[in-house]
BALOBA-1460 file (C-alpha; in Angstrom, 3 decimals):
// residues 381
<rec num="1" residu="m" x="56.649" y="171.612" z="195.682"/>
<rec num="2" residu="s" x="55.680" y="173.740" z="192.679"/>
<rec num="3" residu="m" x="56.644" y="173.759" z="189.013"/>
<rec num="4" residu="a" x="57.144" y="176.725" z="186.721"/>
<rec num="5" residu="g" x="58.387" y="176.038" z="183.222"/>
<rec num="6" residu="e" x="61.441" y="173.795" z="183.418"/>
<rec num="7" residu="r" x="62.247" y="174.532" z="187.048"/>
<rec num="8" residu="w" x="61.071" y="172.388" z="189.943"/>
<rec num="9" residu="q" x="61.160" y="174.190" z="193.261"/>
<rec num="10" residu="v" x="61.582" y="172.276" z="196.512"/>
<rec num="11" residu="r" x="60.799" y="174.201" z="199.690"/>
<rec num="12" residu="t" x="60.471" y="172.598" z="203.087"/>
<rec num="13" residu="q" x="61.370" y="173.157" z="206.701"/>
<rec num="14" residu="r" x="62.845" y="170.705" z="209.135"/>
<rec num="15" residu="p" x="61.437" y="171.206" z="212.616"/>
<rec num="16" residu="i" x="63.943" y="171.389" z="215.467"/>
<rec num="17" residu="a" x="62.756" y="170.242" z="218.862"/>
<rec num="18" residu="y" x="64.894" y="169.058" z="221.750"/>
<rec num="19" residu="d" x="64.917" y="169.497" z="225.493"/>
<rec num="20" residu="v" x="67.699" y="170.594" z="227.803"/>
<rec num="21" residu="v" x="66.874" y="168.928" z="231.099"/>
<rec num="22" residu="k" x="68.412" y="169.076" z="234.567"/>
<rec num="23" residu="t" x="68.672" y="165.430" z="235.626"/>
<rec num="24" residu="p" x="70.437" y="165.123" z="239.012"/>
<rec num="25" residu="g" x="71.460" y="161.540" z="239.728"/>
<rec num="26" residu="l" x="71.045" y="160.528" z="236.089"/>
<rec num="27" residu="f" x="72.853" y="157.234" z="236.643"/>
<rec num="28" residu="a" x="71.503" y="156.443" z="240.087"/>
<rec num="29" residu="p" x="69.995" y="152.921" z="239.893"/>
<rec num="30" residu="e" x="66.457" y="154.186" z="240.390"/>
<rec num="31" residu="s" x="66.684" y="156.975" z="237.799"/>
<rec num="32" residu="t" x="64.573" y="156.523" z="234.665"/>
<rec num="33" residu="a" x="65.270" y="159.911" z="233.036"/>
<rec num="34" residu="l" x="67.403" y="158.451" z="230.247"/>
<rec num="35" residu="l" x="64.643" y="155.987" z="229.359"/>
<rec num="36" residu="d" x="62.427" y="158.812" z="228.108"/>
<rec num="37" residu="w" x="64.291" y="158.948" z="224.790"/>
<rec num="38" residu="g" x="64.499" y="156.009" z="222.428"/>
<rec num="39" residu="r" x="63.136" y="152.483" z="222.450"/>
<rec num="40" residu="q" x="62.688" y="150.938" z="225.871"/>
<rec num="41" residu="g" x="65.391" y="148.362" z="226.464"/>
<rec num="42" residu="g" x="67.006" y="147.902" z="223.097"/>
<rec num="43" residu="r" x="70.625" y="148.826" z="222.454"/>
<rec num="44" residu="r" x="72.743" y="151.912" z="222.992"/>
<rec num="45" residu="f" x="76.140" y="152.894" z="221.604"/>
<rec num="46" residu="v" x="77.681" y="154.987" z="224.376"/>
<rec num="47" residu="v" x="80.748" y="157.194" z="223.870"/>
<rec num="48" residu="l" x="82.413" y="158.133" z="227.164"/>
<rec num="49" residu="d" x="85.331" y="160.355" z="228.039"/>
<rec num="50" residu="a" x="88.194" y="158.385" z="229.601"/>
<rec num="51" residu="n" x="88.117" y="160.546" z="232.736"/>
<rec num="52" residu="v" x="84.370" y="160.029" z="233.070"/>
<rec num="53" residu="w" x="84.932" y="156.295" z="232.685"/>
<rec num="54" residu="h" x="87.502" y="156.427" z="235.477"/>
<rec num="55" residu="h" x="85.346" y="158.385" z="237.930"/>
<rec num="56" residu="h" x="81.839" y="157.249" z="237.013"/>
<rec num="57" residu="g" x="82.233" y="154.174" z="234.816"/>
<rec num="58" residu="q" x="81.063" y="151.672" z="237.409"/>
<rec num="59" residu="a" x="77.841" y="153.565" z="238.143"/>
<rec num="60" residu="i" x="77.145" y="154.046" z="234.443"/>
<rec num="61" residu="r" x="77.734" y="150.361" z="233.628"/>
<rec num="62" residu="q" x="75.506" y="149.293" z="236.486"/>
<rec num="63" residu="w" x="72.715" y="151.638" z="235.391"/>
<rec num="64" residu="f" x="72.553" y="150.197" z="231.884"/>
<rec num="65" residu="g" x="72.729" y="146.677" z="233.297"/>
<rec num="66" residu="t" x="69.967" y="147.350" z="235.822"/>
<rec num="67" residu="h" x="67.672" y="148.556" z="233.063"/>
<rec num="68" residu="g" x="68.451" y="145.664" z="230.726"/>
<rec num="69" residu="i" x="69.986" y="147.727" z="227.953"/>
<rec num="70" residu="q" x="72.492" y="146.051" z="225.665"/>
<rec num="71" residu="t" x="75.351" y="148.533" z="225.505"/>
<rec num="72" residu="h" x="78.641" y="149.062" z="223.729"/>
<rec num="73" residu="f" x="80.919" y="151.449" z="225.602"/>
<rec num="74" residu="a" x="83.449" y="153.293" z="223.453"/>
<rec num="75" residu="v" x="85.975" y="155.035" z="225.712"/>
<rec num="76" residu="f" x="87.257" y="158.238" z="224.124"/>
<rec num="77" residu="p" x="90.585" y="159.770" z="225.235"/>
<rec num="78" residu="g" x="89.192" y="163.316" z="225.183"/>
<rec num="79" residu="g" x="91.092" y="166.568" z="224.806"/>
<rec num="80" residu="e" x="91.586" y="168.801" z="221.783"/>
<rec num="81" residu="a" x="94.385" y="166.578" z="220.432"/>
<rec num="82" residu="h" x="91.798" y="163.862" z="219.717"/>
<rec num="83" residu="k" x="89.233" y="166.044" z="217.980"/>
<rec num="84" residu="n" x="90.254" y="164.804" z="214.565"/>
<rec num="85" residu="i" x="89.419" y="162.510" z="211.669"/>
<rec num="86" residu="d" x="91.309" y="159.585" z="213.218"/>
<rec num="87" residu="a" x="89.206" y="159.624" z="216.385"/>
<rec num="88" residu="y" x="86.054" y="160.038" z="214.306"/>
<rec num="89" residu="q" x="86.953" y="157.019" z="212.170"/>
<rec num="90" residu="d" x="87.802" y="154.897" z="215.213"/>
<rec num="91" residu="l" x="84.363" y="155.584" z="216.650"/>
<rec num="92" residu="a" x="82.700" y="154.961" z="213.279"/>
<rec num="93" residu="r" x="84.368" y="151.556" z="213.013"/>
<rec num="94" residu="a" x="83.230" y="150.618" z="216.508"/>
<rec num="95" residu="l" x="79.683" y="151.781" z="215.785"/>
<rec num="96" residu="d" x="79.616" y="149.835" z="212.541"/>
<rec num="97" residu="t" x="80.248" y="146.576" z="214.426"/>
<rec num="98" residu="f" x="77.399" y="147.199" z="216.883"/>
<rec num="99" residu="p" x="74.087" y="147.255" z="215.021"/>
<rec num="100" residu="i" x="71.521" y="149.716" z="216.327"/>
<rec num="101" residu="h" x="68.184" y="150.855" z="214.952"/>
<rec num="102" residu="r" x="68.443" y="153.901" z="212.765"/>
<rec num="103" residu="r" x="65.693" y="155.897" z="214.499"/>
<rec num="104" residu="d" x="64.927" y="154.669" z="218.024"/>
<rec num="105" residu="e" x="68.242" y="153.548" z="219.561"/>
<rec num="106" residu="p" x="70.140" y="156.816" z="220.013"/>
<rec num="107" residu="l" x="73.876" y="157.177" z="220.353"/>
<rec num="108" residu="i" x="74.694" y="158.606" z="223.797"/>
<rec num="109" residu="a" x="77.651" y="160.963" z="224.250"/>
<rec num="110" residu="i" x="78.897" y="161.375" z="227.836"/>
<rec num="111" residu="g" x="81.812" y="163.750" z="228.212"/>
<rec num="112" residu="g" x="83.199" y="167.217" z="227.608"/>
<rec num="113" residu="g" x="82.795" y="169.523" z="224.653"/>
<rec num="114" residu="v" x="85.362" y="167.775" z="222.477"/>
<rec num="115" residu="l" x="83.678" y="164.410" z="222.955"/>
<rec num="116" residu="t" x="80.133" y="165.661" z="222.379"/>
<rec num="117" residu="d" x="81.285" y="167.490" z="219.232"/>
<rec num="118" residu="v" x="82.953" y="164.395" z="217.754"/>
<rec num="119" residu="a" x="80.192" y="161.994" z="218.792"/>
<rec num="120" residu="a" x="77.457" y="164.306" z="217.479"/>
<rec num="121" residu="f" x="79.287" y="164.613" z="214.144"/>
<rec num="122" residu="l" x="79.431" y="160.823" z="213.995"/>
<rec num="123" residu="a" x="75.687" y="160.642" z="214.689"/>
<rec num="124" residu="a" x="74.984" y="163.290" z="212.046"/>
<rec num="125" residu="s" x="76.916" y="161.429" z="209.345"/>
<rec num="126" residu="y" x="76.472" y="157.723" z="210.166"/>
<rec num="127" residu="r" x="73.752" y="156.324" z="207.865"/>
<rec num="128" residu="r" x="73.194" y="160.003" z="206.978"/>
<rec num="129" residu="g" x="71.953" y="160.681" z="210.469"/>
<rec num="130" residu="i" x="71.014" y="158.777" z="213.591"/>
<rec num="131" residu="p" x="69.610" y="160.283" z="216.815"/>
<rec num="132" residu="h" x="71.893" y="161.181" z="219.668"/>
<rec num="133" residu="i" x="71.719" y="162.352" z="223.267"/>
<rec num="134" residu="k" x="74.304" y="164.588" z="224.917"/>
<rec num="135" residu="v" x="75.290" y="164.232" z="228.561"/>
<rec num="136" residu="p" x="77.886" y="166.982" z="229.122"/>
<rec num="137" residu="t" x="80.210" y="166.329" z="232.039"/>
<rec num="138" residu="t" x="82.226" y="169.558" z="232.063"/>
<rec num="139" residu="l" x="81.140" y="173.065" z="232.961"/>
<rec num="140" residu="m" x="82.015" y="174.125" z="229.414"/>
<rec num="141" residu="g" x="79.609" y="171.501" z="228.102"/>
<rec num="142" residu="h" x="76.865" y="172.496" z="230.543"/>
<rec num="143" residu="i" x="76.784" y="176.152" z="229.624"/>
<rec num="144" residu="d" x="78.014" y="176.177" z="226.029"/>
<rec num="145" residu="a" x="79.386" y="173.299" z="223.987"/>
<rec num="146" residu="a" x="76.516" y="170.816" z="224.343"/>
<rec num="147" residu="l" x="73.591" y="173.229" z="224.227"/>
<rec num="148" residu="g" x="73.397" y="173.994" z="220.511"/>
<rec num="149" residu="i" x="73.276" y="171.872" z="217.368"/>
<rec num="150" residu="k" x="76.789" y="172.446" z="216.005"/>
<rec num="151" residu="n" x="79.274" y="169.594" z="215.914"/>
<rec num="152" residu="g" x="82.540" y="168.850" z="214.198"/>
<rec num="153" residu="i" x="86.196" y="167.962" z="214.224"/>
<rec num="154" residu="n" x="89.420" y="169.817" z="213.607"/>
<rec num="155" residu="f" x="91.090" y="169.469" z="210.220"/>
<rec num="156" residu="g" x="94.700" y="170.337" z="209.484"/>
<rec num="157" residu="t" x="95.515" y="173.313" z="211.678"/>
<rec num="158" residu="s" x="91.944" y="174.626" z="211.705"/>
<rec num="159" residu="k" x="89.456" y="174.155" z="214.507"/>
<rec num="160" residu="n" x="86.049" y="172.670" z="213.682"/>
<rec num="161" residu="r" x="86.680" y="172.901" z="209.947"/>
<rec num="162" residu="l" x="84.636" y="169.747" z="209.270"/>
<rec num="163" residu="g" x="81.219" y="169.465" z="210.850"/>
<rec num="164" residu="s" x="77.497" y="169.915" z="210.543"/>
<rec num="165" residu="f" x="74.369" y="171.128" z="212.297"/>
<rec num="166" residu="e" x="72.431" y="168.280" z="213.903"/>
<rec num="167" residu="p" x="69.953" y="168.655" z="216.763"/>
<rec num="168" residu="p" x="70.164" y="166.120" z="219.592"/>
<rec num="169" residu="m" x="67.148" y="164.289" z="220.966"/>
<rec num="170" residu="a" x="67.994" y="165.803" z="224.336"/>
<rec num="171" residu="v" x="70.731" y="167.371" z="226.433"/>
<rec num="172" residu="l" x="70.772" y="165.982" z="229.974"/>
<rec num="173" residu="l" x="72.550" y="167.970" z="232.691"/>
<rec num="174" residu="d" x="73.678" y="166.101" z="235.811"/>
<rec num="175" residu="p" x="75.617" y="168.291" z="238.274"/>
<rec num="176" residu="v" x="77.284" y="165.249" z="239.843"/>
<rec num="177" residu="f" x="79.860" y="165.298" z="237.058"/>
<rec num="178" residu="l" x="80.997" y="168.812" z="237.961"/>
<rec num="179" residu="g" x="82.096" y="167.593" z="241.397"/>
<rec num="180" residu="t" x="84.991" y="165.584" z="239.954"/>
<rec num="181" residu="l" x="86.342" y="168.367" z="237.735"/>
<rec num="182" residu="p" x="89.739" y="169.939" z="238.509"/>
<rec num="183" residu="r" x="89.624" y="173.643" z="239.335"/>
<rec num="184" residu="r" x="91.198" y="174.538" z="236.001"/>
<rec num="185" residu="h" x="88.330" y="172.941" z="234.087"/>
<rec num="186" residu="l" x="85.761" y="174.716" z="236.234"/>
<rec num="187" residu="v" x="87.524" y="178.003" z="235.483"/>
<rec num="188" residu="n" x="87.575" y="177.024" z="231.804"/>
<rec num="189" residu="g" x="83.784" y="176.985" z="231.790"/>
<rec num="190" residu="v" x="83.534" y="180.159" z="233.845"/>
<rec num="191" residu="c" x="85.474" y="181.960" z="231.101"/>
<rec num="192" residu="e" x="82.585" y="181.269" z="228.722"/>
<rec num="193" residu="i" x="80.131" y="182.586" z="231.314"/>
<rec num="194" residu="i" x="82.229" y="185.763" z="231.561"/>
<rec num="195" residu="k" x="82.004" y="186.076" z="227.774"/>
<rec num="196" residu="l" x="78.214" y="185.934" z="227.868"/>
<rec num="197" residu="a" x="77.978" y="188.336" z="230.792"/>
<rec num="198" residu="i" x="80.145" y="191.037" z="229.212"/>
<rec num="199" residu="v" x="78.197" y="191.396" z="225.963"/>
<rec num="200" residu="v" x="74.738" y="189.996" z="226.744"/>
<rec num="201" residu="d" x="73.720" y="190.034" z="230.409"/>
<rec num="202" residu="a" x="74.739" y="192.651" z="232.968"/>
<rec num="203" residu="g" x="72.771" y="190.789" z="235.644"/>
<rec num="204" residu="l" x="74.834" y="187.690" z="235.021"/>
<rec num="205" residu="f" x="77.966" y="189.814" z="235.425"/>
<rec num="206" residu="d" x="76.655" y="190.946" z="238.815"/>
<rec num="207" residu="m" x="76.104" y="187.320" z="239.809"/>
<rec num="208" residu="l" x="79.654" y="186.424" z="238.778"/>
<rec num="209" residu="e" x="80.964" y="189.196" z="241.005"/>
<rec num="210" residu="q" x="78.814" y="187.989" z="243.896"/>
<rec num="211" residu="s" x="79.026" y="184.201" z="243.655"/>
<rec num="212" residu="g" x="81.361" y="183.232" z="240.810"/>
<rec num="213" residu="a" x="84.247" y="182.455" z="243.178"/>
<rec num="214" residu="e" x="81.890" y="180.423" z="245.334"/>
<rec num="215" residu="g" x="80.852" y="178.453" z="242.273"/>
<rec num="216" residu="i" x="84.437" y="177.611" z="241.385"/>
<rec num="217" residu="t" x="85.224" y="176.572" z="244.973"/>
<rec num="218" residu="t" x="82.120" y="174.377" z="245.369"/>
<rec num="219" residu="a" x="81.787" y="173.102" z="241.790"/>
<rec num="220" residu="f" x="78.516" y="175.058" z="241.604"/>
<rec num="221" residu="a" x="76.920" y="173.020" z="244.376"/>
<rec num="222" residu="t" x="75.453" y="175.924" z="246.404"/>
<rec num="223" residu="p" x="72.072" y="177.561" z="245.735"/>
<rec num="224" residu="r" x="73.594" y="180.893" z="244.702"/>
<rec num="225" residu="s" x="76.078" y="179.352" z="242.314"/>
<rec num="226" residu="r" x="73.440" y="176.998" z="240.865"/>
<rec num="227" residu="a" x="71.279" y="180.033" z="240.158"/>
<rec num="228" residu="l" x="74.235" y="181.597" z="238.345"/>
<rec num="229" residu="l" x="74.596" y="178.446" z="236.261"/>
<rec num="230" residu="d" x="70.895" y="178.385" z="235.421"/>
<rec num="231" residu="r" x="71.006" y="182.009" z="234.289"/>
<rec num="232" residu="a" x="74.028" y="181.293" z="232.062"/>
<rec num="233" residu="i" x="72.268" y="178.324" z="230.451"/>
<rec num="234" residu="t" x="69.086" y="180.347" z="229.935"/>
<rec num="235" residu="g" x="71.054" y="183.199" z="228.395"/>
<rec num="236" residu="m" x="73.028" y="180.952" z="226.075"/>
<rec num="237" residu="l" x="69.912" y="179.173" z="224.824"/>
<rec num="238" residu="a" x="68.186" y="182.525" z="224.273"/>
<rec num="239" residu="e" x="71.073" y="183.547" z="222.021"/>
<rec num="240" residu="l" x="71.295" y="180.240" z="220.161"/>
<rec num="241" residu="s" x="67.650" y="179.248" z="219.678"/>
<rec num="242" residu="p" x="66.584" y="181.903" z="217.129"/>
<rec num="243" residu="n" x="69.706" y="181.283" z="215.032"/>
<rec num="244" residu="l" x="70.592" y="177.605" z="215.370"/>
<rec num="245" residu="y" x="71.796" y="177.294" z="211.777"/>
<rec num="246" residu="e" x="73.676" y="180.602" z="211.955"/>
<rec num="247" residu="e" x="71.817" y="182.216" z="209.102"/>
<rec num="248" residu="e" x="72.677" y="185.481" z="210.873"/>
<rec num="249" residu="l" x="76.473" y="185.647" z="211.125"/>
<rec num="250" residu="s" x="76.706" y="188.649" z="213.458"/>
<rec num="251" residu="r" x="76.405" y="186.732" z="216.722"/>
<rec num="252" residu="r" x="76.992" y="188.094" z="220.199"/>
<rec num="253" residu="v" x="78.108" y="184.642" z="221.364"/>
<rec num="254" residu="d" x="81.075" y="184.958" z="218.985"/>
<rec num="255" residu="f" x="82.589" y="187.413" z="221.447"/>
<rec num="256" residu="g" x="85.935" y="185.901" z="222.394"/>
<rec num="257" residu="h" x="85.977" y="183.679" z="219.303"/>
<rec num="258" residu="t" x="87.840" y="185.824" z="216.797"/>
<rec num="259" residu="f" x="91.486" y="186.032" z="217.847"/>
<rec num="260" residu="s" x="91.357" y="182.978" z="220.107"/>
<rec num="261" residu="y" x="91.257" y="180.433" z="217.285"/>
<rec num="262" residu="g" x="94.848" y="181.021" z="216.261"/>
<rec num="263" residu="l" x="96.112" y="180.977" z="219.843"/>
<rec num="264" residu="e" x="94.250" y="177.796" z="220.703"/>
<rec num="265" residu="a" x="95.315" y="175.995" z="217.523"/>
<rec num="266" residu="r" x="98.971" y="176.950" z="218.032"/>
<rec num="267" residu="h" x="99.028" y="175.961" z="221.707"/>
<rec num="268" residu="p" x="96.697" y="172.964" z="222.114"/>
<rec num="269" residu="q" x="98.724" y="171.545" z="225.013"/>
<rec num="270" residu="r" x="98.900" y="174.891" z="226.765"/>
<rec num="271" residu="l" x="95.515" y="176.589" z="226.353"/>
<rec num="272" residu="l" x="92.069" y="175.240" z="227.111"/>
<rec num="273" residu="h" x="89.265" y="176.642" z="224.981"/>
<rec num="274" residu="g" x="87.870" y="178.935" z="227.666"/>
<rec num="275" residu="e" x="91.323" y="180.250" z="228.523"/>
<rec num="276" residu="a" x="91.879" y="181.265" z="224.901"/>
<rec num="277" residu="v" x="88.390" y="182.796" z="224.751"/>
<rec num="278" residu="l" x="89.064" y="184.901" z="227.834"/>
<rec num="279" residu="l" x="92.262" y="186.315" z="226.335"/>
<rec num="280" residu="d" x="90.262" y="187.220" z="223.240"/>
<rec num="281" residu="c" x="87.511" y="188.824" z="225.354"/>
<rec num="282" residu="l" x="90.081" y="190.957" z="227.153"/>
<rec num="283" residu="v" x="91.827" y="192.008" z="223.934"/>
<rec num="284" residu="s" x="88.463" y="192.888" z="222.397"/>
<rec num="285" residu="s" x="87.433" y="194.836" z="225.495"/>
<rec num="286" residu="v" x="90.657" y="196.843" z="225.361"/>
<rec num="287" residu="i" x="90.057" y="197.601" z="221.673"/>
<rec num="288" residu="a" x="86.566" y="198.814" z="222.605"/>
<rec num="289" residu="a" x="87.977" y="201.036" z="225.345"/>
<rec num="290" residu="q" x="90.682" y="202.427" z="223.084"/>
<rec num="291" residu="r" x="87.987" y="203.300" z="220.540"/>
<rec num="292" residu="g" x="85.966" y="205.091" z="223.204"/>
<rec num="293" residu="l" x="83.143" y="202.556" z="222.985"/>
<rec num="294" residu="l" x="83.634" y="201.126" z="226.477"/>
<rec num="295" residu="a" x="84.016" y="203.328" z="229.535"/>
<rec num="296" residu="a" x="87.224" y="203.024" z="231.556"/>
<rec num="297" residu="e" x="85.161" y="202.072" z="234.614"/>
<rec num="298" residu="a" x="83.549" y="199.164" z="232.770"/>
<rec num="299" residu="l" x="86.925" y="197.942" z="231.497"/>
<rec num="300" residu="a" x="88.349" y="198.106" z="235.006"/>
<rec num="301" residu="r" x="85.390" y="196.130" z="236.280"/>
<rec num="302" residu="i" x="86.056" y="193.366" z="233.741"/>
<rec num="303" residu="f" x="89.692" y="193.059" z="234.799"/>
<rec num="304" residu="a" x="88.693" y="193.210" z="238.458"/>
<rec num="305" residu="l" x="86.294" y="190.285" z="237.958"/>
<rec num="306" residu="v" x="89.012" y="188.159" z="236.383"/>
<rec num="307" residu="e" x="91.293" y="188.918" z="239.327"/>
<rec num="308" residu="h" x="88.517" y="188.323" z="241.878"/>
<rec num="309" residu="l" x="87.827" y="184.878" z="240.416"/>
<rec num="310" residu="g" x="91.508" y="183.969" z="240.684"/>
<rec num="311" residu="i" x="91.942" y="183.443" z="236.948"/>
<rec num="312" residu="t" x="95.519" y="183.610" z="235.725"/>
<rec num="313" residu="c" x="95.919" y="184.364" z="232.018"/>
<rec num="314" residu="d" x="98.817" y="182.874" z="230.065"/>
<rec num="315" residu="t" x="100.082" y="186.074" z="228.458"/>
<rec num="316" residu="e" x="103.135" y="184.408" z="226.930"/>
<rec num="317" residu="v" x="100.973" y="182.992" z="224.128"/>
<rec num="318" residu="l" x="99.883" y="186.462" z="222.947"/>
<rec num="319" residu="d" x="101.096" y="186.946" z="219.395"/>
<rec num="320" residu="t" x="99.867" y="189.786" z="217.217"/>
<rec num="321" residu="e" x="100.543" y="188.084" z="213.886"/>
<rec num="322" residu="l" x="98.882" y="184.854" z="214.974"/>
<rec num="323" residu="m" x="95.803" y="186.721" z="216.178"/>
<rec num="324" residu="w" x="95.700" y="188.810" z="213.008"/>
<rec num="325" residu="q" x="95.772" y="185.684" z="210.834"/>
<rec num="326" residu="s" x="92.988" y="184.264" z="212.955"/>
<rec num="327" residu="l" x="90.917" y="187.381" z="212.272"/>
<rec num="328" residu="l" x="91.524" y="186.998" z="208.516"/>
<rec num="329" residu="d" x="90.276" y="183.424" z="208.722"/>
<rec num="330" residu="r" x="87.186" y="184.543" z="210.643"/>
<rec num="331" residu="i" x="86.401" y="186.996" z="207.825"/>
<rec num="332" residu="e" x="86.040" y="184.038" z="205.468"/>
<rec num="333" residu="h" x="83.980" y="182.158" z="208.058"/>
<rec num="334" residu="r" x="81.732" y="185.205" z="208.541"/>
<rec num="335" residu="n" x="81.166" y="185.632" z="204.825"/>
<rec num="336" residu="g" x="83.466" y="188.536" z="204.069"/>
<rec num="337" residu="l" x="83.047" y="190.781" z="207.117"/>
<rec num="338" residu="q" x="84.940" y="190.852" z="210.419"/>
<rec num="339" residu="r" x="81.753" y="190.943" z="212.537"/>
<rec num="340" residu="v" x="83.855" y="191.243" z="215.717"/>
<rec num="341" residu="p" x="81.716" y="191.808" z="218.829"/>
<rec num="342" residu="l" x="83.049" y="194.739" z="220.874"/>
<rec num="343" residu="p" x="81.464" y="195.596" z="224.239"/>
<rec num="344" residu="t" x="79.901" y="199.037" z="224.608"/>
<rec num="345" residu="a" x="78.920" y="198.492" z="228.256"/>
<rec num="346" residu="i" x="78.575" y="195.553" z="230.595"/>
<rec num="347" residu="g" x="75.770" y="193.660" z="228.886"/>
<rec num="348" residu="g" x="75.925" y="195.301" z="225.444"/>
<rec num="349" residu="c" x="77.988" y="195.251" z="222.252"/>
<rec num="350" residu="i" x="78.296" y="196.357" z="218.642"/>
<rec num="351" residu="f" x="79.943" y="194.572" z="215.703"/>
<rec num="352" residu="a" x="83.132" y="195.990" z="214.208"/>
<rec num="353" residu="h" x="84.229" y="195.380" z="210.620"/>
<rec num="354" residu="d" x="87.304" y="197.593" z="210.466"/>
<rec num="355" residu="i" x="89.815" y="196.454" z="213.097"/>
<rec num="356" residu="t" x="93.377" y="196.967" z="211.883"/>
<rec num="357" residu="r" x="96.514" y="195.021" z="212.629"/>
<rec num="358" residu="a" x="98.066" y="198.069" z="214.292"/>
<rec num="359" residu="e" x="94.997" y="198.463" z="216.487"/>
<rec num="360" residu="l" x="95.168" y="194.806" z="217.484"/>
<rec num="361" residu="h" x="98.833" y="195.221" z="218.372"/>
<rec num="362" residu="r" x="98.133" y="198.270" z="220.543"/>
<rec num="363" residu="a" x="95.379" y="196.448" z="222.400"/>
<rec num="364" residu="s" x="97.511" y="193.334" z="222.891"/>
<rec num="365" residu="t" x="100.350" y="195.440" z="224.226"/>
<rec num="366" residu="e" x="98.045" y="197.141" z="226.721"/>
<rec num="367" residu="l" x="96.626" y="193.778" z="227.769"/>
<rec num="368" residu="l" x="100.108" y="192.430" z="228.334"/>
<rec num="369" residu="e" x="100.967" y="195.476" z="230.436"/>
<rec num="370" residu="r" x="97.784" y="195.157" z="232.506"/>
<rec num="371" residu="l" x="98.267" y="191.469" z="233.234"/>
<rec num="372" residu="t" x="102.068" y="191.398" z="233.541"/>
<rec num="373" residu="p" x="103.351" y="194.883" z="234.405"/>
<rec num="374" residu="t" x="107.024" y="193.850" z="234.225"/>
<rec num="375" residu="h" x="106.778" y="191.836" z="231.000"/>
<rec num="376" residu="e" x="109.800" y="191.563" z="228.744"/>
<rec num="377" residu="s" x="108.539" y="189.285" z="225.971"/>
<rec num="378" residu="s" x="107.602" y="190.689" z="222.567"/>
<rec num="379" residu="l" x="104.223" y="190.311" z="220.903"/>
<rec num="380" residu="e" x="105.895" y="190.133" z="217.504"/>
<rec num="381" residu="r" x="107.090" y="186.586" z="216.820"/>
């Protein structure tokens, strides 16, 4: 700290250090991986997704009992409909009745992206910050939602409008959870991998073409599909790590996250996050092709991959006005510029600041024609 005249200047840096660790058999009785973070024994406030509780609750309860850890289990209903202030307050009340040390008894979040977002926001704000550990149980969590330091809840009709940046103590990845996921939720995560491959990593795109379908069929249990998963995680962390606090707002990982917000918010019971992101990626890719930025062969390859993986897009939710309003909201979020990632090749992109409503409508119309050649519905609502 220095002083000059009547101004006191405070300048400091908060170090960020956490590990993302593959921990197969995390809750096997003999596993001690989770004991590496926090006070030995002690207490843990554990937030679990209801589906995780159903499939893995007995093993998880037994693990904490075996290791003599006093635990409060808060079962969270999960799903986008519960990513709100009410769910946050319910968890806060439960936490407030279960005293834990402020620094060495971390909150543990076990579930999908919605759960880890809400639980991490609780950890960031309770007593102005307590440590937390993320154990993502969905593919989306493994390769995206749980890897960074963002957290938050939806507010009004806006996604993630309330939140913060708070690093976890650790992110622990156990592939056993993927084995109980329905196919749709595996595909949901694959959509985020497609996003990364299109604008960041051509090699990852190749791997999706070669073993993406195998990964969906086997819940990423084969060597080839596990290698694909590892490359996606490595690529995502490489994008996030230099910019954890999003000081730079032109982010390649925002590909697929411009027009999708409006669609996902309007249709929370119909669209999963990755499904909305994929629609956005395809619309953005068509815009790039129509601008002459993306070769026709590359665009065809993107659509061929989606078909090869057996992904069916819900084209009935496409709505030009809704997507345009979403773009206007993103301009505010991105500090006055559109900053829309548009692919220039498989594995590369530029940022556009001048997309028009008419251009968005043309691209949406072409997308609708490509995915449903005999469509009759209108994009104008």
